[in-house]
C-alpha positions as CSV (number, residue, x, y, z in Angstrom):
1,X,29.7,11.7,0.7
2,X,26.1,11.8,-0.3
3,X,26.2,8.3,-1.7
4,X,27.8,7.0,1.5
5,X,25.3,8.7,3.7
6,X,22.4,7.4,1.6
7,X,23.8,3.9,1.9
8,X,24.1,4.1,5.7
9,X,20.5,5.3,5.9
10,X,19.1,2.5,3.8
11,X,21.2,-0.1,5.6
12,X,19.9,1.1,9.0
13,X,16.4,1.1,7.7
14,X,16.8,-2.4,6.3
15,X,17.8,-3.7,9.7
16,X,14.7,-2.4,11.3
17,X,12.6,-3.6,8.4
18,X,13.9,-7.1,9.0
19,X,12.9,-6.8,12.7
20,X,9.4,-5.6,11.7
21,X,9.0,-8.5,9.2
22,X,10.1,-11.1,11.7
23,X,7.6,-9.7,14.2
24,X,4.7,-9.7,11.8
25,X,5.5,-13.1,10.2
26,X,5.6,-14.7,13.7
27,X,2.0,-13.6,14.1
28,X,1.0,-14.8,10.6
29,X,-0.1,-11.2,9.9
30,X,-0.3,-10.3,6.2
31,X,1.0,-6.7,5.8
32,X,0.4,-4.7,2.6
33,X,2.3,-1.5,1.9
34,X,0.1,0.7,-0.3
35,X,2.0,3.2,-2.5
36,X,0.9,5.7,-5.0
37,X,1.0,9.4,-6.0
38,X,-1.3,11.7,-4.0
39,X,-5.0,11.3,-4.8
40,X,-4.9,7.9,-6.5
41,X,-7.4,6.5,-4.0
42,X,-5.4,4.6,-1.4
43,X,-7.7,5.7,1.4
44,X,-10.8,5.1,-0.7
45,X,-9.6,1.6,-1.4
46,X,-9.2,1.0,2.3
47,X,-12.7,2.3,3.0
48,X,-14.2,0.0,0.5
49,X,-12.1,-2.9,1.8
50,X,-13.2,-2.2,5.3
51,X,-16.8,-2.1,4.2
52,X,-16.6,-5.5,2.5
53,X,-14.1,-7.4,4.7
54,X,-14.4,-5.8,8.1
55,X,-17.0,-8.4,9.2
56,X,-14.8,-11.3,8.0
57,X,-11.5,-10.4,9.6
58,X,-9.8,-7.9,11.9
59,X,-8.0,-5.2,9.9
60,X,-5.5,-2.6,11.1
61,X,-4.0,0.4,9.3
62,X,-0.8,2.4,9.8
63,X,-1.7,5.7,8.1
64,X,1.2,7.9,6.8
65,X,0.8,11.5,5.9
66,X,3.0,14.6,5.9
67,X,0.4,16.5,7.8
68,X,-3.1,16.3,9.2
69,X,-5.1,13.3,10.5
70,X,-7.8,13.5,7.9
71,X,-7.2,10.1,6.2
72,X,-6.8,8.4,9.6
73,X,-10.1,9.9,10.7
74,X,-11.7,8.4,7.5
75,X,-10.2,5.0,8.3
76,X,-11.5,5.1,11.9
77,X,-15.0,6.0,10.7
78,X,-14.8,3.0,8.4
79,X,-14.4,0.9,11.6
80,X,-10.7,0.0,11.4
81,X,-8.0,0.2,14.1
82,X,-5.7,3.0,12.9
83,X,-2.4,4.6,14.0
84,X,-1.4,7.9,12.4
85,X,2.2,8.7,11.4
86,X,2.8,12.4,10.6
87,X,6.2,12.6,8.8
88,X,6.3,16.4,9.0
89,X,7.9,16.8,5.7
90,X,9.4,13.4,4.9
91,X,8.2,12.1,1.6
92,X,8.0,8.4,2.7
93,X,7.5,6.2,5.7
94,X,10.5,4.4,7.2
95,X,10.9,1.1,9.0
96,X,11.6,2.9,12.4
97,X,8.4,4.9,12.0
98,X,6.4,1.8,11.3
99,X,8.1,-0.1,14.2
100,X,6.9,2.6,16.6
101,X,3.4,2.5,15.1
102,X,3.2,-1.2,15.5
103,X,3.6,-0.8,19.2
104,X,0.4,1.1,19.3
105,X,-1.7,-1.6,17.6
106,X,-3.0,-4.9,19.2
107,X,-1.3,-7.0,16.5
108,X,-2.3,-10.3,17.9
109,X,-6.0,-9.6,17.2
110,X,-5.4,-8.6,13.6
111,X,-5.5,-10.8,10.5
112,X,-4.5,-8.1,8.0
113,X,-2.5,-4.9,8.3
114,X,-2.3,-2.1,5.7
115,X,0.4,0.5,5.6
116,X,-0.8,3.6,3.7
117,X,2.4,5.2,2.6
118,X,2.9,8.9,1.9
119,X,1.7,9.8,-1.6
120,X,4.9,9.7,-3.7
121,X,6.0,7.4,-6.6
122,X,9.8,7.9,-5.9
123,X,11.0,7.8,-2.3
124,X,8.8,5.0,-0.9
125,X,10.2,2.5,-3.4
126,X,13.6,2.7,-1.7
127,X,12.5,2.0,1.9
128,X,11.5,-1.5,3.0
129,X,9.1,-1.3,5.9
130,X,8.9,-5.0,6.7
131,X,5.7,-5.6,4.7
132,X,4.6,-8.9,3.2
133,X,3.8,-7.3,-0.1
134,X,3.8,-4.0,-1.9
135,X,0.8,-2.7,-3.8
136,X,1.1,0.1,-6.2
137,X,-1.9,2.2,-7.2
138,X,-2.4,4.6,-10.1
139,X,-5.6,6.3,-11.2
140,X,-7.0,7.1,-14.6
141,X,-6.8,10.9,-14.3
142,X,-3.0,10.6,-13.8
143,X,-2.6,9.3,-17.4
144,X,-1.2,6.1,-18.6
145,X,2.6,6.9,-18.4
146,X,3.3,6.3,-14.7
147,X,4.9,2.9,-15.0
148,X,7.2,4.1,-17.8
149,X,8.2,7.2,-15.9
150,X,8.5,5.7,-12.4
151,X,9.6,2.1,-13.0
152,X,11.4,1.5,-9.7
153,X,8.3,1.4,-7.6
154,X,6.9,-1.5,-9.7
155,X,10.0,-3.7,-9.4
156,X,9.3,-5.2,-6.0
157,X,5.5,-4.8,-6.0
158,X,3.1,-7.8,-5.9
159,X,0.1,-6.0,-7.3
160,X,-0.8,-3.0,-9.4
161,X,-4.3,-1.5,-8.9
162,X,-5.6,1.0,-11.5
163,X,-8.4,3.0,-9.8
164,X,-11.1,5.4,-11.0
165,X,-12.0,3.4,-14.1
166,X,-15.4,5.2,-14.1
167,X,-13.5,8.2,-15.4
168,X,-12.1,6.5,-18.5
169,X,-14.7,8.1,-20.9
170,X,-13.6,11.5,-19.7
171,X,-9.8,11.1,-20.2
172,X,-7.3,9.9,-22.8
173,X,-6.0,7.2,-20.4
174,X,-5.3,3.9,-22.1
175,X,-5.7,1.3,-19.3
176,X,-4.2,-1.5,-21.5
177,X,-1.1,0.5,-22.0
178,X,-0.9,1.1,-18.3
179,X,-1.1,-2.6,-17.7
180,X,1.3,-3.5,-20.4
181,X,4.0,-1.0,-19.3
182,X,3.7,-2.2,-15.7
183,X,4.0,-5.9,-16.7
184,X,7.0,-5.1,-18.9
185,X,8.8,-3.9,-15.8
186,X,7.5,-6.7,-13.5
187,X,5.9,-9.7,-15.3
188,X,4.9,-11.2,-11.9
189,X,2.5,-8.4,-11.0
190,X,-1.1,-9.2,-10.3
191,X,-3.0,-6.4,-12.1
192,X,-6.5,-5.1,-11.4
193,X,-8.5,-2.2,-12.8
194,X,-11.4,-1.0,-10.6
195,X,-13.4,1.9,-9.4
196,X,-13.8,2.6,-5.7
197,X,-16.6,5.0,-6.4
198,X,-18.8,2.6,-8.4
199,X,-17.5,-0.7,-7.1
200,X,-16.6,-1.9,-10.6
201,X,-14.4,-5.0,-10.3
202,X,-13.8,-4.4,-6.6
203,X,-14.6,-8.1,-6.0
204,X,-11.4,-9.0,-7.8
205,X,-9.3,-7.0,-5.3
206,X,-11.2,-8.4,-2.3
207,X,-10.7,-12.0,-3.5
208,X,-7.0,-11.3,-4.0
209,X,-6.7,-10.0,-0.4
210,X,-8.7,-12.9,1.0
211,X,-6.4,-15.3,-0.7
212,X,-3.3,-13.6,0.8
213,X,-4.8,-13.7,4.3
214,X,-5.8,-17.4,4.1
215,X,-2.2,-18.2,2.9
216,X,-0.6,-16.0,5.5
217,X,-2.6,-17.3,8.4
218,X,-1.9,-20.9,7.3
219,X,1.9,-20.1,7.3
220,X,1.7,-18.4,10.6
């Protein structure tokens, strides 16, 4: 019974995700689903992206958290349009949650939309939200075993960002091992190691995002 129930839930979610995707693609709107464990730096990456790209393009954010509006407040202070989703215990965002949030954004004015998923390396992997691409983050303090231990979240991702490289001298994290394990799961991943705090290699991320927006807008 549990397997049947899970199948029904995922099927219903997939139907709404397809609706979300069609809506976003019709606008030529690139949508990135950011997924990571708690504290990897998704919100920090959005703040730095807003700082660098906010003057070039209109960016919106759907912010997912179990409780509080603290991350959404940070996003708004960074100058981005933001809609908060509080899941109140759910460990992931779902396509219906995102559909409702999209109705509260002026999508036609946006060139880029981020969905900051709930911090979790398991549940978000199973739920399509209608995004253009998935981006997985990990941070140096978490160690270098996350791809090996949580492979499913990397399977459908387009990019893997390793954050907090400034902390490498203070940990035993092997970034090359992180990259190699992730690429062994998904050889098509675009991989970038950076530091949101110091700005190290942030330009590589920004250029990747710019390229997606140029392609997405051309297709739209």
